[in-house]
VOBA-1610 file (N, C-alpha, C; in pm, whole numbers, padded with zeros to 5 digits, always signed):
BEGIN
Unk-00896+00757-02010Unk-00778+00759-02040Unk-00739+00935-02110Unk-00603+00926-02092Unk-00563+01070-02163Unk-00484+01037-02271Unk-00535+01059-02408Unk-00392+00991-02520Unk-00254+00978-02487Unk-00234+00929-02534Unk-00071+00866-02558Unk-00011+01072-02586Unk+00012+01103-02717Unk+00013+01216-02741Unk+00006+01333-02678Unk-00091+01383-02583Unk-00122+01458-02479Unk-00042+01423-02395Unk-00004+01301-02310Unk+00046+01271-02170Unk+00198+01296-02262Unk+00291+01319-02377Unk+00385+01312-02452Unk+00426+01446-02367Unk+00297+01521-02455Unk+00333+01695-02423Unk+00348+01773-02324Unk+00243+01634-02226Unk+00249+01727-02076Unk+00456+01712-02055Unk+00481+01573-02078Unk+00583+01526-02010Unk+00648+01651-02046Unk+00637+01722-02142Unk+00705+01793-02206Unk+00737+01929-02176Unk+00627+01993-02092Unk+00581+02082-02107Unk+00593+02086-01919Unk+00603+01998-01799Unk+00634+01998-01692Unk+00759+01956-01674Unk+00853+01920-01789Unk+00983+01921-01780Unk+01046+02048-01745Unk+00993+02115-01894Unk+01045+02247-01945Unk+01036+02340-01830Unk+00952+02328-01775Unk+00874+02425-01671Unk+00999+02422-01512Unk+01007+02307-01513Unk+01107+02210-01364Unk+01243+02336-01430Unk+01293+02264-01588Unk+01402+02366-01587Unk+01438+02470-01594Unk+01286+02533-01580Unk+01324+02710-01617Unk+01341+02784-01447Unk+01236+02733-01368Unk+01226+02773-01186Unk+01365+02712-01196Unk+01429+02619-01263Unk+01527+02581-01113Unk+01672+02672-01192Unk+01683+02691-01324Unk+01758+02798-01388Unk+01765+02928-01329Unk+01647+02944-01302Unk+01567+03094-01247Unk+01671+03110-01057Unk+01596+02965-00987Unk+01621+03011-00881Unk+01764+02907-00853Unk+01819+02845-00876Unk+01953+02810-00845Unk+01939+02675-00783Unk+01876+02709-00598Unk+01845+02583-00492Unk+01685+02618-00465Unk+01589+02482-00482Unk+01489+02517-00371Unk+01431+02386-00375Unk+01391+02421-00272Unk+01304+02317-00191Unk+01194+02281-00225Unk+01141+02105-00212Unk+01068+01988-00307Unk+00960+02048-00321Unk+00882+02095-00209Unk+00705+02154-00150Unk+00740+02276-00249Unk+00840+02379-00257Unk+00813+02513-00288Unk+00851+02484-00486Unk+00918+02380-00534Unk+00926+02376-00628Unk+00821+02268-00715Unk+00754+02197-00598Unk+00584+02134-00675Unk+00470+02266-00667Unk+00474+02331-00612Unk+00393+02424-00567Unk+00417+02493-00666Unk+00571+02577-00713Unk+00523+02653-00856Unk+00513+02598-00992Unk+00526+02447-01004Unk+00521+02415-01112Unk+00412+02353-01153Unk+00280+02326-01077Unk+00136+02348-01072Unk+00089+02453-01110Unk+00137+02547-01030Unk+00110+02719-01073Unk+00081+02729-01174Unk+00222+02713-01242Unk+00303+02695-01397Unk+00225+02682-01509Unk+00128+02562-01506Unk+00097+02475-01587Unk-00097+02449-01576Unk-00090+02519-01442Unk-00251+02499-01417Unk-00336+02559-01529Unk-00281+02680-01611Unk-00368+02715-01669Unk-00353+02646-01807Unk-00278+02503-01868Unk-00328+02467-01938Unk-00332+02330-01915Unk-00348+02233-01792Unk-00379+02133-01737Unk-00325+02104-01584Unk-00433+01982-01545Unk-00403+01953-01380Unk-00284+01912-01366Unk-00139+01951-01315Unk-00077+01770-01331Unk-00047+01764-01176Unk-00091+01641-01166Unk-00080+01618-00965Unk+00093+01629-00957Unk+00082+01588-00844Unk+00269+01610-00765Unk+00319+01494-00804Unk+00276+01358-00806Unk+00317+01237-00818Unk+00367+01259-00991Unk+00281+01317-01047Unk+00332+01395-01252Unk+00478+01393-01227Unk+00483+01530-01137Unk+00645+01619-01158Unk+00726+01530-01056Unk+00668+01449-00943Unk+00791+01444-00900Unk+00878+01348-00998Unk+00793+01241-01016Unk+00869+01155-01166Unk+00912+01223-01275Unk+00883+01371-01245Unk+00931+01424-01450Unk+01069+01463-01299Unk+01081+01533-01195Unk+01158+01603-01125Unk+01308+01438-01147Unk+01243+01349-01112Unk+01346+01231-01134Unk+01389+01174-01240Unk+01343+01207-01322Unk+01373+01208-01488Unk+01490+01259-01511Unk+01452+01449-01462Unk+01556+01566-01440Unk+01687+01495-01410Unk+01696+01414-01326Unk+01796+01436-01160Unk+01846+01289-01253Unk+01785+01219-01300Unk+01884+01058-01384Unk+01950+01165-01524Unk+01879+01255-01556Unk+01987+01338-01690Unk+02033+01413-01701Unk+02059+01442-01553Unk+02183+01513-01435Unk+02141+01702-01531Unk+02033+01720-01523Unk+01961+01829-01511Unk+01928+01892-01356Unk+01938+01819-01280Unk+01879+01813-01092Unk+01946+01781-01059Unk+01975+01769-00893Unk+02043+01728-00832Unk+01988+01761-00682Unk+01973+01601-00618Unk+01834+01594-00496Unk+01974+01590-00407Unk+01941+01710-00336Unk+02072+01717-00162Unk+02029+01602-00088Unk+02107+01553+00008Unk+02041+01416+00083Unk+02002+01507+00176Unk+01903+01412+00240Unk+01827+01481+00307Unk+01693+01423+00301Unk+01618+01428+00437Unk+01436+01303+00433Unk+01321+01387+00206Unk+01286+01256+00214Unk+01190+01312+00118Unk+01110+01432+00075Unk+01025+01452+00180Unk+00985+01586+00179Unk+01023+01715+00230Unk+01103+01743+00279Unk+01245+01828+00282Unk+01393+01799+00208Unk+01382+01724+00054Unk+01478+01722-00050Unk+01482+01908-00067Unk+01607+01904-00073Unk+01635+02043-00168Unk+01692+02023-00325Unk+01705+02053-00387Unk+01702+02051-00527Unk+01858+02165-00604Unk+01939+02093-00673Unk+02015+02194-00712Unk+02024+02225-00864Unk+02041+02278-00916Unk+02023+02311-01077Unk+02151+02316-01113Unk+02222+02164-01218Unk+02325+02140-01254Unk+02379+02205-01386Unk+02273+02209-01550Unk+02337+02207-01606Unk+02400+02284-01687
//
């Protein structure tokens, strides 16, 4: 497995990348956001769709993002912070 401190670092990287992208775009579709995050972190490590989705949910809970009503795969996110 991946050491806990590495997992924590990756969590911070993924969340900050999501926030940075959303701050620039304001609104983005789920698939486009996941693809952009994967591309931006790919030079550092391989992020899974599952990891990214989990961190998007954390950011929704922290009220950085809002998921607009819609089906899961067609979800659209708004930047709130």
